[in-house]
C-alpha positions as CSV (number, residue, x, y, z in Angstrom):
1,M,101.6,117.8,89.9
2,G,103.5,114.9,90.0
3,V,101.2,113.7,87.6
4,N,102.2,116.8,85.0
5,V,105.8,116.2,85.5
6,G,105.6,112.1,85.1
7,R,103.5,113.2,82.1
8,G,105.8,115.5,80.9
9,F,109.0,112.8,81.2
10,A,107.1,110.9,79.1
11,Q,106.7,113.1,76.4
12,Y,110.0,113.9,75.9
13,K,111.5,110.3,76.5
14,S,108.7,108.5,74.3
15,R,105.6,107.7,71.8
16,G,101.9,108.8,72.5
17,E,101.8,104.9,74.0
18,A,104.4,105.7,76.5
19,K,102.4,109.0,78.0
20,V,99.0,107.3,77.9
21,I,100.3,104.4,79.8
22,A,102.5,106.9,82.5
23,F,99.5,109.0,82.9
24,I,97.2,106.4,84.4
25,L,99.4,104.6,86.5
26,L,100.5,108.1,88.0
27,E,96.7,108.7,88.5
28,I,96.2,105.4,90.4
29,F,98.9,106.2,91.9
30,V,97.8,109.9,93.1
31,V,94.7,107.9,94.1
32,I,96.1,106.1,96.1
33,I,97.9,108.4,97.9
34,E,95.1,110.5,98.3
35,A,92.8,108.0,100.0
36,V,95.1,107.0,102.4
37,L,95.9,110.7,103.6
38,Y,92.3,110.9,103.1
39,T,91.5,108.3,105.4
40,I,94.4,109.0,107.8
41,F,93.2,112.8,108.9
42,L,89.6,112.0,108.3
43,R,89.8,109.3,111.1
44,K,92.4,111.7,113.5
45,Y,90.1,114.9,112.9
46,S,86.4,114.0,112.8
47,D,83.9,114.6,115.3
48,V,82.4,111.5,114.4
49,P,83.5,108.3,113.0
50,V,84.2,108.0,108.9
51,P,83.5,104.7,107.3
52,K,86.6,103.0,105.3
53,W,85.0,103.7,101.8
54,K,83.8,107.4,102.0
55,P,87.6,108.8,101.8
56,I,88.4,106.2,98.9
57,T,84.9,107.1,97.4
58,Y,85.9,111.0,98.0
59,A,89.2,110.2,95.9
60,L,87.6,108.8,93.0
61,V,85.3,111.0,92.1
62,A,87.3,114.1,93.1
63,N,90.6,112.7,90.7
64,A,87.7,111.7,87.9
65,A,85.7,115.1,88.2
66,S,89.7,116.8,87.7
67,F,90.6,114.7,85.3
68,A,87.2,115.6,82.9
69,V,87.7,119.1,83.6
70,G,91.1,118.4,82.4
71,L,90.1,116.7,79.4
72,C,87.6,119.6,78.8
73,L,90.1,122.0,79.2
74,A,92.7,119.9,76.4
75,N,90.1,120.1,73.9
76,I,89.4,123.6,73.8
77,I,92.9,124.9,74.8
78,P,95.0,122.4,73.2
79,G,98.3,124.1,73.6
80,I,98.1,124.4,77.6
81,F,98.9,121.1,78.0
């Protein structure tokens, strides 16, 4: 949701380049927040030890998949975004 809010603000205030930069920066921010939260909660509630790389990899892969699906949807239904 934060990414969409930031992207909407960039669309309202700036040109295309600013939209792309804002989107990339916000995506990086979301990945970092998710990785930290996954690391904290998986270590706290998991029955087995969780290596550091797993939550980070999960956050990266999940966001990459979400980005790819969103990109496909944007090409199919451009007015939705």
